[in-house]
C-alpha positions as CSV (number, residue, x, y, z in Angstrom):
1,M,-0.1,0.0,-0.4
2,A,1.0,3.7,-1.2
3,S,2.5,5.4,1.6
4,E,1.2,9.3,2.7
5,K,3.9,10.7,0.8
6,E,3.8,8.6,-1.7
7,L,0.9,9.4,-2.5
8,T,0.2,13.1,-2.0
9,Q,4.0,13.6,-4.4
10,K,1.3,11.4,-7.4
11,T,-1.4,14.0,-6.6
12,R,1.0,17.1,-7.3
13,K,2.0,15.4,-10.0
14,Q,-1.6,14.9,-11.6
15,S,-2.6,18.0,-10.4
16,F,-3.4,20.9,-12.8
17,Q,-1.7,25.0,-13.1
18,T,-2.7,27.4,-15.2
19,P,-1.0,27.7,-18.6
20,R,2.4,29.5,-18.5
21,G,1.8,33.6,-18.6
22,M,-2.0,33.0,-17.9
23,K,-3.3,34.0,-13.9
24,D,-5.9,32.8,-12.4
25,I,-7.7,37.1,-10.6
26,L,-8.9,36.5,-7.4
27,A,-11.2,38.5,-5.3
28,E,-8.6,40.7,-3.9
29,D,-7.4,41.4,-7.1
30,W,-10.4,42.4,-8.5
31,L,-10.2,45.0,-6.3
32,Y,-7.3,46.5,-7.9
33,Y,-9.6,45.5,-11.6
34,D,-12.6,47.4,-10.7
35,F,-11.1,50.4,-9.0
36,I,-8.8,51.0,-12.2
37,L,-11.9,51.1,-14.7
38,Q,-14.3,52.3,-12.2
39,N,-11.6,55.8,-13.3
40,A,-11.2,54.5,-16.6
41,K,-15.6,54.9,-16.9
42,K,-15.3,58.6,-14.4
43,I,-12.6,60.8,-16.9
44,F,-13.6,59.2,-20.7
45,E,-18.0,58.9,-19.8
46,F,-17.7,62.8,-18.8
47,Y,-15.8,63.7,-22.2
48,G,-18.6,61.3,-24.2
49,F,-16.6,58.1,-24.5
50,K,-19.4,54.9,-24.8
51,R,-17.9,51.5,-24.3
52,I,-17.4,49.0,-26.7
53,E,-16.7,45.4,-26.3
54,T,-15.3,42.9,-29.7
55,P,-15.1,39.7,-29.8
56,L,-12.2,37.8,-28.5
57,L,-12.1,35.9,-31.5
58,E,-11.1,38.1,-35.0
59,E,-10.3,36.5,-38.5
60,A,-6.4,35.7,-38.5
61,E,-6.4,38.5,-41.5
62,L,-8.1,41.7,-39.5
63,F,-4.6,42.2,-38.3
64,T,-2.2,40.5,-40.9
65,K,-3.8,43.9,-42.8
66,G,-4.1,45.8,-40.2
67,V,-1.8,45.0,-37.9
68,G,1.4,44.7,-40.2
69,K,2.7,41.1,-41.1
70,K,6.2,41.9,-40.6
71,T,4.9,43.6,-36.7
72,E,6.4,41.0,-33.8
73,I,3.0,41.0,-32.4
74,V,1.1,39.6,-35.5
75,G,5.0,37.2,-36.9
76,K,5.5,36.4,-33.2
77,E,2.9,36.5,-30.4
78,M,-1.0,36.2,-31.9
79,Y,-2.3,32.9,-31.5
80,L,-4.2,31.4,-34.6
81,L,-7.0,28.9,-34.8
82,K,-8.3,26.9,-37.4
83,T,-11.8,25.8,-36.8
84,K,-15.1,23.5,-38.5
85,G,-16.5,24.8,-41.3
86,E,-13.9,28.6,-41.1
87,Q,-12.9,30.0,-44.1
88,G,-9.4,30.4,-43.2
89,F,-7.8,31.4,-39.3
90,L,-9.2,33.1,-36.2
91,A,-6.7,35.4,-33.9
92,L,-7.4,35.4,-30.6
93,R,-7.5,39.1,-30.3
94,P,-3.7,40.3,-29.2
95,E,-5.0,44.2,-29.3
96,G,-7.5,46.4,-29.7
97,T,-7.9,49.0,-31.7
98,A,-8.5,46.8,-35.5
99,P,-10.8,45.0,-33.7
100,I,-12.9,48.5,-32.6
101,V,-12.5,50.2,-36.1
102,R,-13.9,46.8,-37.8
103,A,-17.1,47.1,-35.8
104,Y,-16.7,50.9,-36.8
105,I,-17.5,50.0,-40.5
106,E,-19.2,46.8,-39.9
107,K,-21.9,48.4,-37.4
108,G,-22.2,51.7,-40.5
109,M,-20.8,53.8,-37.5
110,F,-19.3,56.1,-40.4
111,N,-22.6,57.8,-41.2
112,L,-22.8,59.2,-37.1
113,P,-22.7,62.3,-36.6
114,Q,-18.7,62.3,-36.0
115,P,-16.3,61.6,-34.2
116,I,-17.4,58.5,-32.7
117,K,-15.3,57.7,-28.7
118,L,-15.2,55.2,-27.8
119,Y,-13.3,52.8,-25.1
120,Y,-12.7,48.9,-24.1
121,F,-12.4,46.8,-21.0
122,G,-11.0,43.9,-21.5
123,S,-8.8,40.7,-22.1
124,F,-6.2,40.3,-24.9
125,F,-3.7,37.5,-26.1
126,R,0.2,37.0,-27.3
127,H,2.0,34.2,-27.1
128,E,4.9,36.1,-25.5
129,K,7.6,35.9,-22.8
130,P,6.0,36.4,-19.5
131,Q,7.7,38.3,-16.9
132,A,6.6,40.9,-14.3
133,G,3.6,43.1,-15.0
134,R,2.8,40.8,-18.8
135,Y,1.3,37.9,-19.4
136,R,0.2,36.0,-22.1
137,Q,-3.2,36.7,-21.0
138,F,-3.7,40.6,-20.0
139,Y,-6.5,42.8,-19.7
140,Q,-6.5,45.9,-21.7
141,F,-7.9,49.4,-21.0
142,G,-8.0,51.2,-24.6
143,A,-9.8,54.8,-25.7
144,E,-10.0,55.4,-29.5
145,I,-11.2,58.7,-31.3
146,I,-12.5,57.3,-35.1
147,G,-13.5,60.0,-37.3
148,E,-12.4,63.6,-37.3
149,D,-8.9,65.0,-38.1
150,D,-8.5,67.9,-36.0
151,I,-6.1,68.1,-33.9
152,A,-8.6,68.2,-31.0
153,S,-8.6,64.1,-30.7
154,E,-4.9,64.2,-30.8
155,V,-4.9,66.4,-27.2
156,K,-7.7,64.5,-26.0
157,I,-6.7,62.1,-25.6
158,I,-3.5,62.7,-24.1
159,M,-5.2,64.9,-21.5
160,L,-7.5,62.3,-20.7
161,S,-5.0,60.0,-20.1
162,K,-3.1,61.4,-18.0
163,I,-5.4,62.7,-16.1
164,F,-6.6,58.9,-15.6
165,L,-2.9,58.0,-14.6
166,E,-2.4,60.5,-11.5
167,S,-6.4,59.1,-10.2
168,L,-5.1,55.4,-9.8
169,G,-2.6,57.4,-7.9
170,F,0.6,58.0,-9.4
171,A,1.9,61.3,-8.4
172,K,2.5,64.0,-11.1
173,K,6.1,64.5,-11.0
174,D,6.6,60.6,-11.6
175,I,4.3,60.9,-15.2
176,F,6.0,61.4,-18.2
177,L,5.0,61.7,-21.7
178,L,7.6,60.9,-24.7
179,L,6.2,62.4,-28.1
180,N,7.5,61.6,-31.6
181,S,6.1,61.9,-35.0
182,I,6.8,59.4,-37.6
183,G,4.8,61.4,-40.0
184,C,2.5,60.6,-43.5
185,S,4.0,57.0,-45.7
186,K,5.7,60.7,-48.3
187,C,8.1,61.6,-45.9
188,R,8.7,58.7,-43.8
189,A,9.3,56.9,-47.3
190,V,12.3,59.7,-47.4
191,Y,13.7,59.1,-43.7
192,I,13.3,55.4,-43.9
193,R,15.7,55.6,-46.8
194,E,18.1,57.4,-44.6
195,L,17.5,55.1,-42.3
196,K,19.0,52.2,-43.7
197,K,21.7,53.5,-45.5
198,Y,22.8,55.1,-41.8
199,Y,22.0,51.2,-40.4
200,R,23.7,49.6,-43.8
201,K,27.2,51.8,-42.8
202,N,26.9,50.5,-38.6
203,N,25.6,46.8,-40.0
204,K,28.7,44.9,-38.1
205,Q,27.5,47.5,-34.9
206,I,23.6,46.2,-34.6
207,C,22.3,42.7,-33.1
208,S,21.1,40.5,-36.1
209,D,17.6,41.0,-35.5
210,C,18.1,44.6,-36.5
211,R,19.7,43.2,-39.7
212,R,16.6,41.7,-40.3
213,R,14.2,43.8,-38.9
214,I,16.0,47.1,-42.0
215,Q,14.9,45.2,-44.1
216,E,11.7,44.0,-43.6
217,N,10.5,46.5,-40.7
218,P,12.9,49.0,-40.9
219,L,11.6,51.6,-37.9
220,R,11.5,48.8,-35.6
221,V,14.8,49.1,-35.2
222,L,14.9,51.8,-33.3
223,D,12.6,49.8,-30.7
224,C,15.1,47.4,-30.2
225,K,15.9,46.9,-26.4
226,N,19.2,44.9,-27.3
227,E,22.1,47.0,-24.8
228,K,24.5,46.7,-28.6
229,C,22.6,48.4,-31.0
230,Y,22.0,51.9,-28.2
231,P,25.0,53.3,-29.4
232,V,23.2,53.2,-33.2
233,K,20.4,54.2,-32.5
234,E,21.6,57.1,-30.3
235,G,23.5,58.4,-33.4
236,A,20.2,57.6,-36.6
237,P,18.6,59.9,-37.8
238,F,15.6,62.2,-36.4
239,I,12.1,61.8,-37.7
240,L,11.3,65.2,-36.7
241,D,13.8,66.7,-39.9
242,Y,12.1,64.8,-42.3
243,L,9.0,65.7,-42.5
244,C,6.7,67.2,-44.7
245,T,5.0,70.8,-44.5
246,E,2.4,69.4,-43.5
247,C,2.7,67.0,-40.6
248,N,5.3,69.1,-39.6
249,N,2.5,71.5,-38.6
250,H,0.3,68.9,-37.2
251,F,3.0,68.9,-34.8
252,K,4.1,71.8,-33.7
253,S,0.0,72.8,-33.4
254,L,0.0,69.4,-31.3
255,L,2.8,70.6,-29.1
256,E,1.3,74.1,-28.9
257,Y,-1.9,72.5,-26.7
258,L,0.6,70.6,-24.6
259,E,2.4,73.2,-23.6
260,Y,-0.6,75.5,-23.1
261,L,-2.4,72.4,-20.8
262,N,0.6,72.5,-19.0
263,I,1.8,69.1,-19.9
264,P,4.5,68.0,-20.2
265,Y,6.8,66.1,-23.0
266,I,10.2,64.8,-24.0
267,L,10.6,63.8,-27.5
268,D,11.9,60.3,-28.1
269,K,13.2,60.2,-32.0
270,T,13.0,55.9,-31.2
271,L,9.7,56.2,-30.7
272,V,7.8,54.4,-33.4
273,R,5.7,52.2,-31.6
274,G,4.7,48.4,-32.6
275,L,2.0,48.5,-34.9
276,D,1.9,49.3,-38.6
277,Y,-1.1,51.6,-38.5
278,Y,0.6,54.3,-36.9
279,T,0.9,57.6,-38.9
280,R,2.1,61.1,-37.7
281,T,2.0,61.6,-34.1
282,V,2.5,58.6,-31.5
283,F,3.4,58.6,-27.4
284,E,4.3,56.5,-24.2
285,F,3.4,57.1,-20.6
286,C,6.0,55.7,-18.6
287,L,7.1,56.5,-15.2
288,D,10.2,57.8,-13.8
289,D,12.6,55.1,-12.2
290,E,15.5,55.6,-10.5
291,K,16.7,52.1,-12.3
292,S,14.7,52.9,-15.7
293,K,11.7,54.6,-17.4
294,I,8.9,52.2,-16.6
295,S,5.8,52.7,-20.2
296,L,2.0,52.1,-18.6
297,G,1.1,52.1,-22.0
298,G,0.6,54.3,-25.7
299,G,-0.6,55.5,-28.3
300,G,-1.4,57.2,-31.1
301,R,-2.5,58.7,-34.5
302,Y,-4.2,56.1,-37.6
303,D,-5.2,58.1,-39.9
304,K,-5.1,54.6,-43.1
305,L,-6.4,51.7,-40.7
306,A,-9.9,52.3,-41.7
307,E,-9.2,52.4,-45.2
308,I,-6.3,49.8,-45.1
309,I,-9.1,46.9,-43.4
310,G,-12.4,48.5,-45.2
311,R,-12.1,51.1,-47.5
312,V,-13.4,53.7,-46.0
313,K,-11.2,56.9,-45.2
314,K,-12.0,57.6,-41.7
315,P,-9.1,58.3,-39.2
316,G,-8.6,58.1,-35.8
317,V,-6.7,57.9,-32.5
318,G,-5.9,56.3,-29.5
319,V,-4.5,55.3,-26.3
320,A,-4.3,51.7,-24.8
321,F,-3.2,50.8,-21.0
322,G,-2.1,47.3,-20.1
323,V,-3.7,46.6,-16.6
324,E,-1.6,44.2,-15.0
325,R,1.4,46.5,-15.5
326,L,-1.2,49.1,-13.8
327,M,-1.6,47.2,-11.2
328,E,1.7,46.3,-10.5
329,E,3.4,49.7,-10.1
330,M,0.7,50.8,-8.6
331,I,1.4,47.7,-5.9
332,Q,4.8,49.0,-5.4
333,R,4.1,52.2,-4.4
334,G,1.8,50.8,-1.2
335,K,-1.5,51.2,-3.7
336,G,-3.8,48.7,-1.7
337,F,-7.2,48.0,-1.5
338,K,-9.5,46.6,1.8
339,S,-12.5,44.5,1.0
340,A,-16.4,46.4,2.4
341,K,-16.9,44.0,5.5
342,P,-20.5,44.2,7.6
343,E,-21.0,45.2,10.6
344,V,-23.9,43.6,11.4
345,F,-23.7,39.9,10.9
346,L,-27.1,37.2,11.0
347,V,-26.9,34.0,13.2
348,Y,-30.4,30.9,13.7
349,I,-31.2,28.0,14.9
350,G,-33.3,25.5,12.8
351,E,-34.9,24.9,10.1
352,A,-38.1,27.5,10.4
353,A,-35.0,30.5,11.0
354,K,-32.9,29.5,8.2
355,K,-36.2,29.7,5.7
356,M,-36.7,33.3,7.6
357,S,-33.1,34.8,7.3
358,F,-33.0,34.0,3.1
359,K,-35.9,37.1,3.9
360,I,-34.1,38.9,6.2
361,L,-31.3,39.0,4.2
362,E,-33.5,40.0,1.6
363,Q,-34.5,43.5,3.3
364,F,-30.6,44.8,3.4
365,R,-29.5,44.4,0.4
366,K,-32.1,46.0,-0.6
367,E,-31.4,48.8,1.0
368,K,-27.8,48.6,0.8
369,I,-26.8,47.6,4.0
370,L,-23.8,45.0,3.9
371,I,-24.6,41.8,6.6
372,G,-22.6,39.1,7.4
373,E,-24.3,35.5,7.2
374,N,-23.6,31.4,7.0
375,L,-26.0,30.1,6.7
376,E,-24.3,27.2,5.0
377,K,-23.9,26.0,8.3
378,N,-26.5,24.8,11.7
379,N,-24.1,25.4,14.2
380,L,-24.5,28.8,16.4
381,R,-20.9,28.2,17.2
382,A,-19.5,28.3,14.7
383,Q,-21.1,31.2,12.8
384,L,-20.7,32.8,16.0
385,K,-17.7,32.1,15.6
386,N,-17.2,33.9,12.2
387,A,-18.9,36.9,13.0
388,D,-16.2,37.0,15.6
389,R,-13.3,37.4,12.3
390,L,-15.4,39.6,10.9
391,G,-15.6,41.9,13.7
392,V,-18.6,43.7,13.6
393,K,-20.6,45.6,16.0
394,Y,-23.9,43.7,16.3
395,V,-25.1,40.3,15.6
396,F,-28.6,39.7,14.9
397,M,-30.1,36.2,16.6
398,L,-32.5,34.1,14.8
399,G,-34.6,30.7,16.1
400,Q,-37.5,28.9,15.7
401,Q,-39.0,31.2,19.2
402,E,-38.3,34.5,17.6
403,V,-39.6,33.2,14.1
404,L,-43.3,32.2,16.3
405,D,-43.5,35.7,18.1
406,E,-42.0,37.3,14.5
407,M,-39.5,39.1,17.1
408,I,-35.7,39.0,16.6
409,I,-32.4,39.0,18.9
410,L,-30.7,42.3,18.5
411,K,-26.8,41.6,20.3
412,D,-24.2,44.5,20.8
413,M,-21.1,43.1,20.4
414,N,-18.7,45.3,22.6
415,S,-21.2,45.6,25.6
416,G,-22.4,41.8,25.3
417,L,-26.3,43.7,26.0
418,Q,-28.8,41.6,23.8
419,E,-32.9,43.0,23.6
420,L,-35.8,41.6,21.4
421,I,-36.4,43.7,18.5
422,P,-39.7,43.6,16.6
423,L,-38.7,41.8,12.8
424,D,-40.9,44.7,11.6
425,K,-38.3,46.9,12.5
426,I,-34.6,46.1,12.4
427,I,-33.3,48.3,9.2
428,P,-35.1,51.3,11.2
429,E,-33.1,49.9,14.3
430,I,-29.4,49.2,12.6
431,K,-30.1,52.5,10.3
432,K,-30.3,54.0,13.8
433,R,-27.3,53.0,16.0
434,L,-24.8,52.2,13.2
435,N,-25.3,55.9,12.5
436,K,-24.5,56.6,15.6
């Protein structure tokens, strides 16, 4: 016969665990998720944003066409599925903008008064190396303004993003905005020729990934995190020097608005973002850490995306924040939450009292008074033990006789005093005592 130790080891081997890069969201975690969502709702809905939710699965071509086949997200990180009866592949959504633009076109939102302002909060999937604050299944909060090319769209998205981060408890002095313009297709083509020429001269000083990127997706070399490439990146041409007149004026106008609104920024010539649909403005919000910058989220303008995926010429601008990364930094900075605890507890003895307890609990729910209970336990001592653990001020005790008399015992847990209260008076009586 197997020993207890052997059985335990066997059970451990057979037990299931979350897949790598995934996590369970426990009750204490949801306090952060809810806090982030509620702050986002409050701020963005004030400015007219409406919530949207797109499917977890989309046609894979939406991302290969819209985001870019050569991007890291599509080329290496996207989860593809082949299902029965489907033409082509489906993909677990790796990002939120392309699906929202697809919905904007499919549902005919371009026929409505423009712009359309939308926000989302949900799960996304990327097969990348898991690390602190980064998972293969992760939550994002994002916002999009589609349908107008006025500079106000960018200003609004950037301003609200900053307000949102401050609402989560991040200090103004710790938040900084990285900013760049990657121009339009015309001026970017000129810049890319110069960038390629520069990197060819420094071919031996860069990593193998950058040698590949400069051929396949040149702007991505500026996003390289390999320390070997840093000196070459620092000496690379600055795209702002190659902007056409229209793009240059657009970027200058944005900077004027940010200065007027006292939103500090840092021009970063290596900031290009990792998605092909961006045009002109790109930005990223970071935290100033002593060791390194910590990216919280970012976005930019995408004037051609709707045209690429749906032949509708409508510009857009958006932002997205990784919720787990926000949580990680909030926790690091001591931001904690406690679940609301009841100040009242209901205990019962006997079947008739148990049945009556359900009606009493509903009265408290309708009055929005939090009350503890443990109707699954028939033992009075066990119920009182739970009430004691919660540290409640008052306990209602209901037995068979109290049900017959339509009364209930109210016990003050501090003084130990008990008194009989009519069942129809319990709500006003407890309100009076809790207010005191």
